[in-house]
N, C-alpha and C positions, 0 to 999 in steps of 0.2 A: 558607469550607471550613476546618475546624480541620486544621492540618497535624500534629497528633498524631494524627489517626485514622486507624489501619491500614487501615480499610475503603476510605479513598481512594487509598492508595499504590499507584503502579504503576511498574515497570520497562518500560523501551523495550529491545528486541532489536533491534540495529542502531544505527548511529551516522552514517551519512551526512547530510551537512548538507542536500542537498535534500531528503530524506525525513525521518529522525528529526529532524534540527536545524528543519526548517521546520514540524513537528507542534510540537515543542516551543513554538514563538514563540507558538502561540495555544491550546493545549489546557487549560492551567491557568486561562486566563482565561476557560475557560466555567464554571468553578466546579466540574468534576465530579471530578477528580482531581489529587493530588499525585505530581509527577513524582520520581522519587528516586534513578534512576541510568541510566545506558546499559551495554549488555552487547555485548561482540564475542564470539561463540561460538567462540573457540579459547584455548587457554590462552597461546599467543604474541600478542604484539600485533600490530596488522594492519600491514602494509607499505602506506604512504601516499605515492603519487606526487603531490606538490603539482604544479599547472600552473599556468602564469600566467593571471589570470582580470582580466577589466575590472573587475568589484565591489572595491570599497574592503575590504567585509566579507565575509569567509568563514573559517569554524570547523572545525578540526581536533580530534582529539583531542591532549592534549600533557599529559605531568607526570600521567597518571592522571586527567585531568579532560577533561570535555566539555561545554562551555555552563555552567562552573562546577559541575557535578556529576561526583560518582564514575564514571569510566570502568573497568568491570571485565571482564577477559578470562578467561573461564573456560569450557570445555567442559562443565564439569557445572552450568551456570549455574540449572537449576530447583532443584538442592539447595541451591546457595547463596542463593537468593531465600527459599526456605522457610527457612532459618536465620537470616534476618533479618525474618522475619514478612511478608513481601511475596507476595502471592498473585495478584496482578493483573499481567497483562502486556499489550504491544501490540507487536507483530512489525513493525519497519517496513521490514524489510530489502527493498530496491527491485527486486532478481531474483525473479523470480514463483516459479521453482522452488524457492530457498532460502528464501524464505518460507514455501512450503507445507511444506517440511519441518521448519521451526522452528516452525511452529503445531503439526504432528504430535506433537512432542516436549513443547510445553507440555500440549498436551491429556493424553498419557500421564502427564504427571507431576502431573496433576489440577490444574494452574494455571488460572485464570480469564483469558479472553483477552476485553478491552474494544473498544468503538468509539470512533473518534475523529470527531465530525462538526463541520466548522466551522460556526459561527454563522449565516453565510450560503449555507450549502447549503441547496437546495430538496428535500424529499421528498414527492412527491403521496401521495395518499390509497391505503391498501392497498399500497403497497411493502413487501417483504418483506426485510430486512436480517439476514445471518448474523453471525458473530463476527469480530472483528478486522476491521472495515470501516473504512477510511480515506477521507473524503469532505473533500476541500480545499475552498477558498474558491469560492463561486460555482459549484460542481457541481450537478448537476439529477438528479434520479433520478424516473421517470416513474411515472404511474399503472400499479399492479400490477406492476411490473417487479421482479426479484429480483436480489440480490448475495449469493452464496454466501460461505463463510468466506474472508476472505483478501484480498478486492477492494480496489483501492486506485482511486478516481476522483481525479484531479488536478484543478488549478484549472481551471474553466470548461468541463470536459466534460460532455456532455448524454448521457444514456441515457434513451430515450424510453419510452412506455408499453409494457408487457409483454415488455421484454427481459429476457432472463437472462443474467446472469455467472455463470461458474463460479469454482471455488475459485483464488484467487491470482491472477486475471486483473488485469492494470496497465492503466489506460487514463491517456493522458498528458494535457498539458492542450490545450483546443479540440478534442478530440475530438467528432465528432457522430454520433449514433447515431439512426437512425429506428427505427419500432416493430418489435416482434416479431423483432429479432436474438437470437441463442443465441451465445454465446461460451463455447466449453468451457474446460475448466481449463488454469491456467498459460499461458494467451496474452498476449501485450502488442500493444497499439496505440499507435503513435506519434502526434505533436503533429501536430493538425490533420486527422488521416485521417477521411473520411467513410464510412458502412456505410450501405447503402440498407436499406429494411425486409426482414423475412422471410430474412435472410442467416444461415446457420450457418457459424461458424470454428470448427474443430474444434481439439482439444488441441494445445498447444505451439506454436502459429503464432505468427508476428509480422507485422504489418501496419505498412509504412513510413511515417513522416512525409508528409503531404500525399497519401495514396493514397487512391482512392476505390473501394471495394469493391462491386461488382455481382453478384458470383457467390459460392457458396458456396467455402469455402476448405477443404483437407483438412488432415490432421495434420502436423505438424512442417514446415510451408510457410513461406517468407519472401516476402510479397508487396508487391509496389511498383508505383508509377505511375497514371496515369489513362487507362483503367481499370484496377485493379491486376492486375499479372499476377505469376507465380512470377520471384523472381529468379534470373539465370542465374550461373553460377560464372564 
């Protein structure tokens, strides 16, 4: 890859270590893109609450840098990127609703949304991928499954044949999804949840870690347990 080729330059919108940082660790190695900077979509630096972690390595933005690259705080970030000759972006924001919003901002500004597919991810025949798709290591997308714009499949997530994931759905590590599942926009399915076949999960719902979903889920619900039931206050 020619590091001077503007066609390969991409900016990350978002900066969290477990999302943007994780993709940064492998995307350039695919040979498709040169990562130029990380963008925080506000004019003021983020308030970062550093919590104790068992891991000895964990990165935060510091001194206008993140991962050794420029860390830019700009609410008018599309205009800034255009002024630098950068036309490609990857929205890495972990929150589904915020990711959907920033995707809309990028599209309205005429920026190109790129996909980030880990080399170990497996995509079966006739699967359909939208824009700004992130598939992490060992994720699986089945035959004729569909991912709409902004979907993130985290490590080891399994999406079986003919499933449809709506805009900005987030699937956590180890989720198992049987066939013909329909997950509508801006839903989040947390770690190791299981969703049986022919289930519909409607907009903005959350499925808790380890839950087993055997019935359809209405909009704006939080479902937990085995079998999954609506979380009580």
